[in-house]
N, C-alpha and C positions, 0 to 999 in steps of 0.2 A: 449462593452467598453473594451479597452485594459487595462491590469493591469499595474500600474505604476512601479511595482517592476521589477528589471532587471533579465533576464533569466540567469541561471547558465550554461545551455547547450541546444543545439538543436540536435535532432535526426531525420534524414530524411530517409524514407523508400520509394523506388521507384522501381517498377518492370521494368525489361527490356522488350524486345519483343514488343515494341510499345504501351504498356499500359500507359495511361495518368494519372492514379491514383497515387497520392503521399500522403503519410501519414507523417505529421510532428508532432513531440512531442517536446514541450517546457518544460524544467525542471527548477523549481524554488526551491531554498533552503528553506526547511521548517522553518528554523529559521527567515525567512523574515516575519513570522506571529507571532511576540512575544505575541500578545494578545490572540492568539489561542494555545500558547505553542507548536509551531512547533518543533518537536524533532530534535536534532542534528543528522546529518548523514542520514536524510531522505529528500525527495523532494516531491513537489506537481507537478503534471503533467497536462499540457494543450495540447489538441489536437485541432488545429485550434483556435477557440475562446472559446472552451468549456473545463472546468475543468474535468479531468477524475476522476470518482468515481465508485468504485466497488459495492457500496450499496446505491447510491443516497444521501450520506451524503454531506454536503456542503464542508467539509474539509476532504481530504483523503490523508494521508501521505504514501509514497512509499519508501521502501529500494531500493538500487541499484539492488538487485536481483529481486525485484518485477517489476522494470522497464524493466529488461531483459525478464521477463515473458510476459509483454505487447508486446514487440518486437517479441518474439517467437510465441505468439498467431497470430500476423499479418502474419508471415511467414507461419504458418500452414494453415491459412485461404487461403492465396494465392496459396498454394500447393494443396488445396482441402482436407486437412487432418482434422480429428476431433480434437478438442481441448480436451486434457485429463483432467479429474477431479482429482486434487491431493488428495492423501490419507491424512487425518488429522494426524498430529503428535501425538504420544502417550504421552500425557501430562495428568497426573492423577489429580483429584481434590485435593485441598490443597497443590499443588506444589508451593513453594516460587518463586515469580517472581518480577522483576522490571518492572513497567508498565508506559508507556508514554500516558498521557491522555490530554484532552483539558485544564485541570487545572495544568498540569506539571507532573513531574516524581514522582512515589511513590513506596514504597516497599509494597507488598501485597501478596496474594496467589490466586490461581485459585479456582473457585467454581464448575467447571465441566470440561469436556473434550471439546476440540475444535470442533466446528460445522461448516458446510458449510452454509453460509448465503449470499444470493444474489450473488453467484459466488465467495465469499471470505471466507477464513477461519477466524473464530472469536472465542473468548473465553471470558467467564464472569469471572471477578475477584472481590474480596472483596473490597467494598468501591466505586465502580463505577456502576452507574445505567444503563449503556448501555454496549453492548458487544464490545470488542476491537478487531481490526484486529490483527491477530497472529504476524504480523511484529512489533506491538507496545509493545510486551512483550519480556523480556529476562529472561531465566531461571536462578535461583540462586541456589547455592549449599545449603544444609541444614545448613552448618556452617555460611553462610553469613547473 
């Protein structure tokens, strides 16, 4: 069933040289899901009729950079190159952060270092029962 929300942008990827395969990504503003507290500046991605999720969660928000990574992965696959595994950022436990969760934005701190989970970097923060995608946190200075 098609989502009634309007797309923000379409991205199409098609190889030349007679290849019939076409990959279409539909981008929807995350703020179109107010009941799920879709964060400002992030999008939800649909490929065909399927929502893209890096860890099988129902709602997965992507930064513009994360969408670029999806496109880069498709290019690497088409070229027959391996997809590199990103190194986790060096974020220490007890680092103050601003976190975007399903319940909204909150000021908190990290409980541990980021880990690769289901092909996505995630981090555990105080006050949230699940690990958050690294794109859903913003580091705060100690003074903030």
